[in-house]
N, CA, C and O atoms as CSV, one atom per row, in Angstrom:
chain,resi,resn,atom,element,x,y,z
A,1,MET,N,N,-8.854,12.499,-12.800
A,1,MET,CA,C,-9.045,12.705,-14.234
A,1,MET,C,C,-9.385,11.357,-14.873
A,1,MET,O,O,-8.779,10.334,-14.556
A,2,GLU,N,N,-10.326,11.376,-15.743
A,2,GLU,CA,C,-10.737,10.171,-16.464
A,2,GLU,C,C,-9.586,9.690,-17.350
A,2,GLU,O,O,-8.902,10.502,-17.973
A,3,ILE,N,N,-9.373,8.379,-17.408
A,3,ILE,CA,C,-8.229,7.821,-18.132
A,3,ILE,C,C,-8.259,8.170,-19.618
A,3,ILE,O,O,-7.206,8.418,-20.207
A,4,GLU,N,N,-9.440,8.196,-20.237
A,4,GLU,CA,C,-9.513,8.535,-21.666
A,4,GLU,C,C,-8.990,9.948,-21.922
A,4,GLU,O,O,-8.256,10.180,-22.882
A,5,VAL,N,N,-9.370,10.883,-21.063
A,5,VAL,CA,C,-8.911,12.271,-21.202
A,5,VAL,C,C,-7.399,12.328,-21.042
A,5,VAL,O,O,-6.708,13.011,-21.797
A,6,GLU,N,N,-6.897,11.604,-20.053
A,6,GLU,CA,C,-5.457,11.592,-19.805
A,6,GLU,C,C,-4.691,10.984,-20.983
A,6,GLU,O,O,-3.632,11.487,-21.361
A,7,LEU,N,N,-5.222,9.908,-21.562
A,7,LEU,CA,C,-4.564,9.290,-22.716
A,7,LEU,C,C,-4.548,10.224,-23.921
A,7,LEU,O,O,-3.549,10.291,-24.638
A,8,VAL,N,N,-5.636,10.940,-24.147
A,8,VAL,CA,C,-5.673,11.901,-25.258
A,8,VAL,C,C,-4.634,12.992,-25.032
A,8,VAL,O,O,-3.923,13.372,-25.961
A,9,GLU,N,N,-4.541,13.495,-23.811
A,9,GLU,CA,C,-3.555,14.544,-23.512
A,9,GLU,C,C,-2.131,14.033,-23.725
A,9,GLU,O,O,-1.290,14.754,-24.264
A,10,MET,N,N,-1.854,12.794,-23.308
A,10,MET,CA,C,-0.523,12.217,-23.516
A,10,MET,C,C,-0.226,12.062,-25.011
A,10,MET,O,O,0.881,12.358,-25.460
A,11,ALA,N,N,-1.214,11.599,-25.776
A,11,ALA,CA,C,-1.026,11.429,-27.220
A,11,ALA,C,C,-0.772,12.772,-27.897
A,11,ALA,O,O,0.015,12.846,-28.840
A,12,ARG,N,N,-1.419,13.821,-27.436
A,12,ARG,CA,C,-1.181,15.151,-28.003
A,12,ARG,C,C,0.223,15.643,-27.662
A,12,ARG,O,O,0.910,16.208,-28.513
A,13,ARG,N,N,0.650,15.427,-26.416
A,13,ARG,CA,C,2.007,15.850,-26.034
A,13,ARG,C,C,3.061,15.098,-26.842
A,13,ARG,O,O,4.117,15.649,-27.152
A,14,ALA,N,N,2.778,13.843,-27.184
A,14,ALA,CA,C,3.714,13.033,-27.957
A,14,ALA,C,C,3.644,13.329,-29.457
A,14,ALA,O,O,4.451,12.810,-30.228
A,15,GLY,N,N,2.694,14.152,-29.871
A,15,GLY,CA,C,2.550,14.495,-31.281
A,15,GLY,C,C,1.765,13.478,-32.090
A,15,GLY,O,O,1.753,13.543,-33.320
A,16,GLU,N,N,1.110,12.542,-31.421
A,16,GLU,CA,C,0.321,11.524,-32.120
A,16,GLU,C,C,-1.084,12.002,-32.465
A,16,GLU,O,O,-1.717,11.464,-33.373
A,17,LEU,N,N,-1.572,13.006,-31.748
A,17,LEU,CA,C,-2.879,13.597,-32.035
A,17,LEU,C,C,-2.724,15.108,-32.105
A,17,LEU,O,O,-1.964,15.707,-31.344
A,18,GLY,N,N,-3.452,15.706,-33.024
A,18,GLY,CA,C,-3.483,17.156,-33.111
A,18,GLY,C,C,-4.380,17.734,-32.027
A,18,GLY,O,O,-5.048,16.989,-31.309
A,19,PRO,N,N,-4.399,19.060,-31.904
A,19,PRO,CA,C,-5.167,19.701,-30.839
A,19,PRO,C,C,-6.655,19.358,-30.823
A,19,PRO,O,O,-7.273,19.335,-29.759
A,20,ASP,N,N,-7.227,19.095,-31.982
A,20,ASP,CA,C,-8.659,18.804,-32.055
A,20,ASP,C,C,-8.977,17.367,-32.464
A,20,ASP,O,O,-10.140,17.010,-32.647
A,21,ASP,N,N,-7.927,16.541,-32.607
A,21,ASP,CA,C,-8.141,15.159,-33.027
A,21,ASP,C,C,-8.723,14.327,-31.891
A,21,ASP,O,O,-8.308,14.468,-30.741
A,22,PRO,N,N,-9.689,13.457,-32.211
A,22,PRO,CA,C,-10.181,12.516,-31.198
A,22,PRO,C,C,-9.209,11.339,-31.078
A,22,PRO,O,O,-8.350,11.141,-31.937
A,23,MET,N,N,-9.354,10.581,-30.027
A,23,MET,CA,C,-8.536,9.380,-29.855
A,23,MET,C,C,-8.856,8.404,-30.981
A,23,MET,O,O,-10.019,8.100,-31.246
A,24,ARG,N,N,-7.808,7.921,-31.635
A,24,ARG,CA,C,-7.987,6.900,-32.674
A,24,ARG,C,C,-8.090,5.525,-32.021
A,24,ARG,O,O,-7.374,5.254,-31.057
A,25,PRO,N,N,-8.958,4.658,-32.519
A,25,PRO,CA,C,-9.080,3.316,-31.937
A,25,PRO,C,C,-7.753,2.562,-31.908
A,25,PRO,O,O,-7.460,1.857,-30.943
A,26,THR,N,N,-6.948,2.708,-32.966
A,26,THR,CA,C,-5.667,1.988,-32.999
A,26,THR,C,C,-4.698,2.534,-31.950
A,26,THR,O,O,-3.904,1.776,-31.392
A,27,LEU,N,N,-4.754,3.827,-31.678
A,27,LEU,CA,C,-3.891,4.411,-30.657
A,27,LEU,C,C,-4.342,3.962,-29.270
A,27,LEU,O,O,-3.511,3.724,-28.394
A,28,ARG,N,N,-5.638,3.847,-29.069
A,28,ARG,CA,C,-6.163,3.346,-27.795
A,28,ARG,C,C,-5.770,1.883,-27.610
A,28,ARG,O,O,-5.426,1.459,-26.507
A,29,ASP,N,N,-5.824,1.112,-28.704
A,29,ASP,CA,C,-5.390,-0.285,-28.636
A,29,ASP,C,C,-3.913,-0.378,-28.250
A,29,ASP,O,O,-3.524,-1.233,-27.454
A,30,PHE,N,N,-3.098,0.505,-28.820
A,30,PHE,CA,C,-1.680,0.539,-28.482
A,30,PHE,C,C,-1.488,0.848,-26.996
A,30,PHE,O,O,-0.683,0.202,-26.325
A,31,ALA,N,N,-2.221,1.828,-26.485
A,31,ALA,CA,C,-2.135,2.176,-25.060
A,31,ALA,C,C,-2.531,0.976,-24.197
A,31,ALA,O,O,-1.908,0.726,-23.165
A,32,ASP,N,N,-3.555,0.238,-24.609
A,32,ASP,CA,C,-3.974,-0.959,-23.869
A,32,ASP,C,C,-2.876,-2.024,-23.875
A,32,ASP,O,O,-2.643,-2.688,-22.865
A,33,GLU,N,N,-2.207,-2.183,-25.009
A,33,GLU,CA,C,-1.120,-3.162,-25.097
A,33,GLU,C,C,0.032,-2.784,-24.164
A,33,GLU,O,O,0.574,-3.642,-23.468
A,34,VAL,N,N,0.404,-1.508,-24.150
A,34,VAL,CA,C,1.484,-1.043,-23.272
A,34,VAL,C,C,1.081,-1.222,-21.806
A,34,VAL,O,O,1.871,-1.710,-20.998
A,35,ALA,N,N,-0.141,-0.831,-21.468
A,35,ALA,CA,C,-0.616,-0.978,-20.091
A,35,ALA,C,C,-0.648,-2.449,-19.687
A,35,ALA,O,O,-0.310,-2.788,-18.553
A,36,GLY,N,N,-1.050,-3.318,-20.601
A,36,GLY,CA,C,-1.074,-4.751,-20.314
A,36,GLY,C,C,0.317,-5.295,-20.035
A,36,GLY,O,O,0.503,-6.114,-19.135
A,37,ARG,N,N,1.291,-4.837,-20.808
A,37,ARG,CA,C,2.679,-5.279,-20.586
A,37,ARG,C,C,3.175,-4.790,-19.230
A,37,ARG,O,O,3.812,-5.538,-18.489
A,38,CYS,N,N,2.882,-3.540,-18.911
A,38,CYS,CA,C,3.273,-2.991,-17.606
A,38,CYS,C,C,2.605,-3.770,-16.477
A,38,CYS,O,O,3.238,-4.048,-15.458
A,39,ALA,N,N,1.348,-4.119,-16.647
A,39,ALA,CA,C,0.618,-4.864,-15.620
A,39,ALA,C,C,1.231,-6.246,-15.415
A,39,ALA,O,O,1.322,-6.726,-14.285
A,40,ARG,N,N,1.651,-6.886,-16.505
A,40,ARG,CA,C,2.272,-8.205,-16.360
A,40,ARG,C,C,3.588,-8.106,-15.587
A,40,ARG,O,O,3.918,-9.000,-14.808
A,41,ILE,N,N,4.338,-7.025,-15.800
A,41,ILE,CA,C,5.554,-6.804,-15.002
A,41,ILE,C,C,5.161,-6.586,-13.548
A,41,ILE,O,O,5.780,-7.146,-12.644
A,42,GLY,N,N,4.126,-5.768,-13.321
A,42,GLY,CA,C,3.666,-5.482,-11.967
A,42,GLY,C,C,3.145,-6.705,-11.243
A,42,GLY,O,O,3.126,-6.728,-10.012
A,43,ASP,N,N,2.716,-7.735,-11.986
A,43,ASP,CA,C,2.227,-8.960,-11.355
A,43,ASP,C,C,3.312,-9.624,-10.504
A,43,ASP,O,O,3.007,-10.413,-9.610
A,44,LEU,N,N,4.562,-9.305,-10.782
A,44,LEU,CA,C,5.676,-9.914,-10.055
A,44,LEU,C,C,5.917,-9.256,-8.699
A,44,LEU,O,O,6.740,-9.735,-7.919
A,45,TYR,N,N,5.215,-8.172,-8.411
A,45,TYR,CA,C,5.447,-7.403,-7.192
A,45,TYR,C,C,4.194,-7.354,-6.333
A,45,TYR,O,O,3.135,-6.925,-6.791
A,46,GLY,N,N,4.316,-7.790,-5.098
A,46,GLY,CA,C,3.183,-7.797,-4.185
A,46,GLY,C,C,2.637,-9.198,-4.011
A,46,GLY,O,O,3.280,-10.177,-4.390
A,47,ASP,N,N,1.474,-9.290,-3.448
A,47,ASP,CA,C,0.822,-10.574,-3.226
A,47,ASP,C,C,0.172,-11.046,-4.516
A,47,ASP,O,O,-0.106,-10.250,-5.412
A,48,TRP,N,N,-0.070,-12.357,-4.602
A,48,TRP,CA,C,-0.710,-12.893,-5.800
A,48,TRP,C,C,-2.148,-12.426,-5.929
A,48,TRP,O,O,-2.672,-12.331,-7.039
A,49,ASP,N,N,-2.800,-12.129,-4.797
A,49,ASP,CA,C,-4.189,-11.688,-4.888
A,49,ASP,C,C,-4.311,-10.172,-5.049
A,49,ASP,O,O,-5.356,-9.694,-5.492
A,50,ARG,N,N,-3.301,-9.421,-4.712
A,50,ARG,CA,C,-3.275,-7.965,-4.910
A,50,ARG,C,C,-1.834,-7.561,-5.185
A,50,ARG,O,O,-0.953,-7.783,-4.354
A,51,ASN,N,N,-1.597,-6.975,-6.338
A,51,ASN,CA,C,-0.229,-6.593,-6.665
A,51,ASN,C,C,-0.213,-5.346,-7.545
A,51,ASN,O,O,-1.260,-4.779,-7.860
A,52,ALA,N,N,0.975,-4.933,-7.933
A,52,ALA,CA,C,1.121,-3.734,-8.755
A,52,ALA,C,C,0.407,-3.881,-10.099
A,52,ALA,O,O,-0.126,-2.908,-10.632
A,53,GLY,N,N,0.399,-5.090,-10.640
A,53,GLY,CA,C,-0.308,-5.328,-11.903
A,53,GLY,C,C,-1.790,-5.051,-11.776
A,53,GLY,O,O,-2.398,-4.471,-12.675
A,54,ASP,N,N,-2.379,-5.469,-10.652
A,54,ASP,CA,C,-3.794,-5.190,-10.415
A,54,ASP,C,C,-4.054,-3.693,-10.338
A,54,ASP,O,O,-5.056,-3.201,-10.856
A,55,HIS,N,N,-3.149,-2.973,-9.693
A,55,HIS,CA,C,-3.308,-1.528,-9.573
A,55,HIS,C,C,-3.264,-0.873,-10.956
A,55,HIS,O,O,-4.074,0.005,-11.256
A,56,ILE,N,N,-2.331,-1.294,-11.786
A,56,ILE,CA,C,-2.235,-0.756,-13.151
A,56,ILE,C,C,-3.524,-1.045,-13.924
A,56,ILE,O,O,-4.060,-0.158,-14.588
A,57,ARG,N,N,-4.015,-2.264,-13.842
A,57,ARG,CA,C,-5.267,-2.609,-14.541
A,57,ARG,C,C,-6.440,-1.782,-14.011
A,57,ARG,O,O,-7.290,-1.333,-14.779
A,58,ALA,N,N,-6.476,-1.587,-12.693
A,58,ALA,CA,C,-7.563,-0.806,-12.090
A,58,ALA,C,C,-7.589,0.613,-12.637
A,58,ALA,O,O,-8.655,1.146,-12.944
A,59,VAL,N,N,-6.421,1.220,-12.758
A,59,VAL,CA,C,-6.350,2.593,-13.246
A,59,VAL,C,C,-6.628,2.652,-14.746
A,59,VAL,O,O,-7.429,3.471,-15.197
A,60,MET,N,N,-5.979,1.800,-15.510
A,60,MET,CA,C,-6.072,1.883,-16.969
A,60,MET,C,C,-7.431,1.442,-17.514
A,60,MET,O,O,-7.845,1.873,-18.591
A,61,HIS,N,N,-8.117,0.585,-16.770
A,61,HIS,CA,C,-9.412,0.095,-17.244
A,61,HIS,C,C,-10.556,0.539,-16.347
A,61,HIS,O,O,-11.683,0.057,-16.468
A,62,GLU,N,N,-10.250,1.467,-15.443
A,62,GLU,CA,C,-11.243,2.025,-14.519
A,62,GLU,C,C,-12.039,0.924,-13.830
A,62,GLU,O,O,-13.266,0.872,-13.915
A,63,LEU,N,N,-11.305,0.039,-13.141
A,63,LEU,CA,C,-11.894,-1.069,-12.397
A,63,LEU,C,C,-11.585,-0.878,-10.908
A,63,LEU,O,O,-10.607,-1.431,-10.405
A,64,PRO,N,N,-12.399,-0.111,-10.213
A,64,PRO,CA,C,-12.084,0.199,-8.815
A,64,PRO,C,C,-11.957,-1.029,-7.917
A,64,PRO,O,O,-11.283,-0.961,-6.889
A,65,GLY,N,N,-12.573,-2.130,-8.270
A,65,GLY,CA,C,-12.471,-3.336,-7.458
A,65,GLY,C,C,-11.067,-3.905,-7.398
A,65,GLY,O,O,-10.756,-4.689,-6.501
A,66,LEU,N,N,-10.203,-3.519,-8.348
A,66,LEU,CA,C,-8.826,-3.991,-8.350
A,66,LEU,C,C,-7.871,-3.044,-7.632
A,66,LEU,O,O,-6.693,-3.359,-7.461
A,67,MET,N,N,-8.372,-1.891,-7.213
A,67,MET,CA,C,-7.509,-0.926,-6.529
A,67,MET,C,C,-7.010,-1.526,-5.214
A,67,MET,O,O,-7.742,-2.249,-4.538
A,68,PRO,N,N,-5.764,-1.224,-4.856
A,68,PRO,CA,C,-5.251,-1.759,-3.594
A,68,PRO,C,C,-6.041,-1.215,-2.405
A,68,PRO,O,O,-6.508,-0.076,-2.400
A,69,LYS,N,N,-6.165,-2.062,-1.421
A,69,LYS,CA,C,-6.864,-1.628,-0.199
A,69,LYS,C,C,-5.913,-0.751,0.613
A,69,LYS,O,O,-4.712,-1.016,0.656
A,70,PRO,N,N,-6.444,0.297,1.261
A,70,PRO,CA,C,-5.577,1.142,2.091
A,70,PRO,C,C,-4.931,0.315,3.204
A,70,PRO,O,O,-5.538,-0.606,3.752
A,71,ALA,N,N,-3.701,0.666,3.516
A,71,ALA,CA,C,-2.993,-0.028,4.584
A,71,ALA,C,C,-3.682,0.240,5.927
A,71,ALA,O,O,-4.138,1.350,6.200
A,72,ALA,N,N,-3.742,-0.778,6.732
A,72,ALA,CA,C,-4.346,-0.638,8.060
A,72,ALA,C,C,-3.446,0.212,8.944
A,72,ALA,O,O,-2.229,0.031,8.960
A,73,LYS,N,N,-4.041,1.126,9.668
A,73,LYS,CA,C,-3.270,1.968,10.580
A,73,LYS,C,C,-3.030,1.203,11.873
A,73,LYS,O,O,-3.925,0.553,12.412
A,74,SER,N,N,-1.791,1.301,12.355
A,74,SER,CA,C,-1.491,0.576,13.590
A,74,SER,C,C,-1.476,1.466,14.799
A,74,SER,O,O,-1.237,0.994,15.910
């Protein structure tokens, strides 16, 4: 699911948007701020070149290059 669609659905469940309301720029900015804070916490977990913060940024900003690489099968 595209992140924008998911954010709109979450905002509707939280009562921040009505059934037909579009995403407000200020609400999207708020979501970016929360995701950024979560990513900074995630930076403390994993390697410095790939960590939980990178994964959060990859999902929230649709940056596939930051997605974690699959674990090698042994």
